[in-house]
N, CA, C and O atoms as a GROMACS GRO file, in nm:
protein
  192
    1MET      N    1  -0.071   0.855   1.084
    1MET     CA    2   0.051   0.810   1.021
    1MET      C    3   0.020   0.685   0.938
    1MET      O    4  -0.047   0.593   0.985
    2ILE      N    5   0.071   0.683   0.816
    2ILE     CA    6   0.051   0.569   0.727
    2ILE      C    7   0.178   0.487   0.726
    2ILE      O    8   0.287   0.540   0.703
    3ILE      N    9   0.163   0.358   0.750
    3ILE     CA   10   0.280   0.270   0.752
    3ILE      C   11   0.259   0.158   0.652
    3ILE      O   12   0.167   0.077   0.667
    4ILE      N   13   0.343   0.153   0.552
    4ILE     CA   14   0.345   0.043   0.456
    4ILE      C   15   0.481  -0.022   0.472
    4ILE      O   16   0.584   0.045   0.471
    5ASP      N   17   0.481  -0.155   0.487
    5ASP     CA   18   0.607  -0.224   0.514
    5ASP      C   19   0.705  -0.219   0.398
    5ASP      O   20   0.823  -0.192   0.417
    6LEU      N   21   0.656  -0.244   0.278
    6LEU     CA   22   0.743  -0.243   0.160
    6LEU      C   23   0.677  -0.163   0.048
    6LEU      O   24   0.557  -0.178   0.023
    7LEU      N   25   0.754  -0.081  -0.018
    7LEU     CA   26   0.703  -0.003  -0.130
    7LEU      C   27   0.804  -0.013  -0.243
    7LEU      O   28   0.919   0.029  -0.229
    8PHE      N   29   0.760  -0.068  -0.356
    8PHE     CA   30   0.848  -0.088  -0.471
    8PHE      C   31   0.792  -0.013  -0.591
    8PHE      O   32   0.672   0.014  -0.599
    9TYR      N   33   0.880   0.018  -0.685
    9TYR     CA   34   0.837   0.073  -0.812
    9TYR      C   35   0.863  -0.033  -0.919
    9TYR      O   36   0.977  -0.077  -0.936
   10HIS      N   37   0.758  -0.073  -0.989
   10HIS     CA   38   0.769  -0.174  -1.094
   10HIS      C   39   0.802  -0.101  -1.224
   10HIS      O   40   0.717  -0.030  -1.278
   11ARG      N   41   0.923  -0.118  -1.274
   11ARG     CA   42   0.967  -0.043  -1.392
   11ARG      C   43   0.888  -0.078  -1.517
   11ARG      O   44   0.851   0.010  -1.594
   12GLU      N   45   0.863  -0.206  -1.538
   12GLU     CA   46   0.793  -0.248  -1.658
   12GLU      C   47   0.649  -0.197  -1.661
   12GLU      O   48   0.601  -0.148  -1.764
   13LEU      N   49   0.579  -0.208  -1.547
   13LEU     CA   50   0.441  -0.161  -1.539
   13LEU      C   51   0.431  -0.012  -1.507
   13LEU      O   52   0.325   0.048  -1.522
   14GLN      N   53   0.543   0.047  -1.464
   14GLN     CA   54   0.548   0.187  -1.425
   14GLN      C   55   0.444   0.221  -1.319
   14GLN      O   56   0.364   0.313  -1.336
   15CYS      N   57   0.446   0.144  -1.210
   15CYS     CA   58   0.352   0.168  -1.101
   15CYS      C   59   0.417   0.130  -0.968
   15CYS      O   60   0.517   0.059  -0.964
   16LEU      N   61   0.358   0.181  -0.860
   16LEU     CA   62   0.405   0.147  -0.726
   16LEU      C   63   0.336   0.018  -0.679
   16LEU      O   64   0.220  -0.006  -0.711
   17VAL      N   65   0.410  -0.062  -0.603
   17VAL     CA   66   0.357  -0.185  -0.546
   17VAL      C   67   0.376  -0.175  -0.394
   17VAL      O   68   0.490  -0.165  -0.347
   18ALA      N   69   0.266  -0.176  -0.319
   18ALA     CA   70   0.272  -0.165  -0.173
   18ALA      C   71   0.246  -0.302  -0.111
   18ALA      O   72   0.154  -0.374  -0.152
   19ILE      N   73   0.328  -0.338  -0.012
   19ILE     CA   74   0.314  -0.466   0.057
   19ILE      C   75   0.309  -0.439   0.207
   19ILE      O   76   0.397  -0.374   0.262
   20ASP      N   77   0.204  -0.490   0.270
   20ASP     CA   78   0.186  -0.477   0.415
   20ASP      C   79   0.204  -0.616   0.475
   20ASP      O   80   0.122  -0.704   0.451
   21LEU      N   81   0.310  -0.636   0.553
   21LEU     CA   82   0.342  -0.767   0.608
   21LEU      C   83   0.267  -0.791   0.739
   21LEU      O   84   0.258  -0.702   0.823
   22LYS      N   85   0.214  -0.912   0.754
   22LYS     CA   86   0.147  -0.954   0.878
   22LYS      C   87   0.202  -1.089   0.921
   22LYS      O   88   0.246  -1.168   0.837
   23ILE      N   89   0.201  -1.116   1.051
   23ILE     CA   90   0.251  -1.245   1.099
   23ILE      C   91   0.138  -1.337   1.145
   23ILE      O   92   0.164  -1.450   1.188
   24ASP      N   93   0.014  -1.291   1.137
   24ASP     CA   94  -0.097  -1.376   1.179
   24ASP      C   95  -0.190  -1.402   1.060
   24ASP      O   96  -0.164  -1.354   0.949
   25ASP      N   97  -0.296  -1.476   1.082
   25ASP     CA   98  -0.391  -1.510   0.976
   25ASP      C   99  -0.460  -1.384   0.925
   25ASP      O  100  -0.472  -1.283   0.995
   26PHE      N  101  -0.506  -1.393   0.800
   26PHE     CA  102  -0.575  -1.280   0.737
   26PHE      C  103  -0.703  -1.247   0.812
   26PHE      O  104  -0.777  -1.336   0.854
   27LYS      N  105  -0.728  -1.118   0.828
   27LYS     CA  106  -0.852  -1.069   0.887
   27LYS      C  107  -0.912  -0.972   0.787
   27LYS      O  108  -0.839  -0.896   0.723
   28PRO      N  109  -1.045  -0.972   0.771
   28PRO     CA  110  -1.109  -0.882   0.673
   28PRO      C  111  -1.073  -0.735   0.692
   28PRO      O  112  -1.071  -0.659   0.595
   29GLU      N  113  -1.045  -0.694   0.814
   29GLU     CA  114  -1.011  -0.554   0.839
   29GLU      C  115  -0.879  -0.515   0.771
   29GLU      O  116  -0.856  -0.397   0.742
   30TYR      N  117  -0.792  -0.613   0.746
   30TYR     CA  118  -0.667  -0.584   0.678
   30TYR      C  119  -0.692  -0.530   0.537
   30TYR      O  120  -0.618  -0.443   0.490
   31MET      N  121  -0.795  -0.582   0.471
   31MET     CA  122  -0.827  -0.537   0.336
   31MET      C  123  -0.869  -0.390   0.338
   31MET      O  124  -0.828  -0.311   0.252
   32GLY      N  125  -0.951  -0.352   0.436
   32GLY     CA  126  -0.992  -0.213   0.449
   32GLY      C  127  -0.875  -0.121   0.476
   32GLY      O  128  -0.869  -0.010   0.421
   33LYS      N  129  -0.783  -0.165   0.560
   33LYS     CA  130  -0.665  -0.084   0.589
   33LYS      C  131  -0.578  -0.067   0.466
   33LYS      O  132  -0.526   0.042   0.440
   34MET      N  133  -0.562  -0.175   0.388
   34MET     CA  134  -0.480  -0.166   0.268
   34MET      C  135  -0.544  -0.072   0.166
   34MET      O  136  -0.473   0.004   0.099
   35GLU      N  137  -0.675  -0.077   0.153
   35GLU     CA  138  -0.744   0.015   0.062
   35GLU      C  139  -0.722   0.160   0.106
   35GLU      O  140  -0.702   0.248   0.022
   36PHE      N  141  -0.725   0.183   0.236
   36PHE     CA  142  -0.698   0.317   0.290
   36PHE      C  143  -0.555   0.360   0.256
   36PHE      O  144  -0.533   0.472   0.211
   37TYR      N  145  -0.458   0.270   0.276
   37TYR     CA  146  -0.319   0.300   0.246
   37TYR      C  147  -0.302   0.334   0.098
   37TYR      O  148  -0.232   0.429   0.063
   38LEU      N  149  -0.366   0.256   0.011
   38LEU     CA  150  -0.351   0.278  -0.133
   38LEU      C  151  -0.413   0.411  -0.177
   38LEU      O  152  -0.358   0.480  -0.262
   39GLU      N  153  -0.528   0.445  -0.119
   39GLU     CA  154  -0.589   0.575  -0.150
   39GLU      C  155  -0.498   0.689  -0.106
   39GLU      O  156  -0.482   0.787  -0.179
   40ALA      N  157  -0.440   0.677   0.013
   40ALA     CA  158  -0.349   0.781   0.063
   40ALA      C  159  -0.224   0.788  -0.024
   40ALA      O  160  -0.176   0.898  -0.054
   41LEU      N  161  -0.173   0.674  -0.065
   41LEU     CA  162  -0.056   0.671  -0.152
   41LEU      C  163  -0.088   0.737  -0.286
   41LEU      O  164  -0.004   0.809  -0.341
   42ASP      N  165  -0.206   0.714  -0.340
   42ASP     CA  166  -0.249   0.779  -0.464
   42ASP      C  167  -0.250   0.931  -0.447
   42ASP      O  168  -0.204   1.004  -0.535
   43ARG      N  169  -0.304   0.977  -0.334
   43ARG     CA  170  -0.309   1.122  -0.309
   43ARG      C  171  -0.170   1.182  -0.296
   43ARG      O  172  -0.143   1.289  -0.350
   44ILE      N  173  -0.081   1.113  -0.226
   44ILE     CA  174   0.054   1.163  -0.205
   44ILE      C  175   0.131   1.168  -0.336
   44ILE      O  176   0.197   1.268  -0.365
   45THR      N  177   0.123   1.064  -0.415
   45THR     CA  178   0.200   1.061  -0.540
   45THR      C  179   0.139   1.152  -0.646
   45THR      O  180   0.211   1.198  -0.735
   46ALA      N  181   0.011   1.181  -0.640
   46ALA     CA  182  -0.051   1.272  -0.736
   46ALA      C  183  -0.004   1.415  -0.715
   46ALA      O  184   0.002   1.493  -0.810
   47VAL      N  185   0.030   1.449  -0.592
   47VAL     CA  186   0.076   1.584  -0.560
   47VAL      C  187   0.218   1.605  -0.611
   47VAL      O  188   0.253   1.715  -0.654
   48GLN      N  189   0.299   1.501  -0.608
   48GLN     CA  190   0.442   1.514  -0.644
   48GLN      C  191   0.465   1.505  -0.790
   48GLN      O  192   0.579   1.514  -0.836
   0.00000   0.00000   0.00000
């Protein structure tokens, strides 16, 4: 299951903006997870 906290569509840029909210300090693993989410989002939106 892919969970993205906020997903917006930027009208001017015509692209999706994904935001993953965290309450603790940044950890390098968060970057890997976000890259995974973005790749999955690309696959999902390419199908539609």
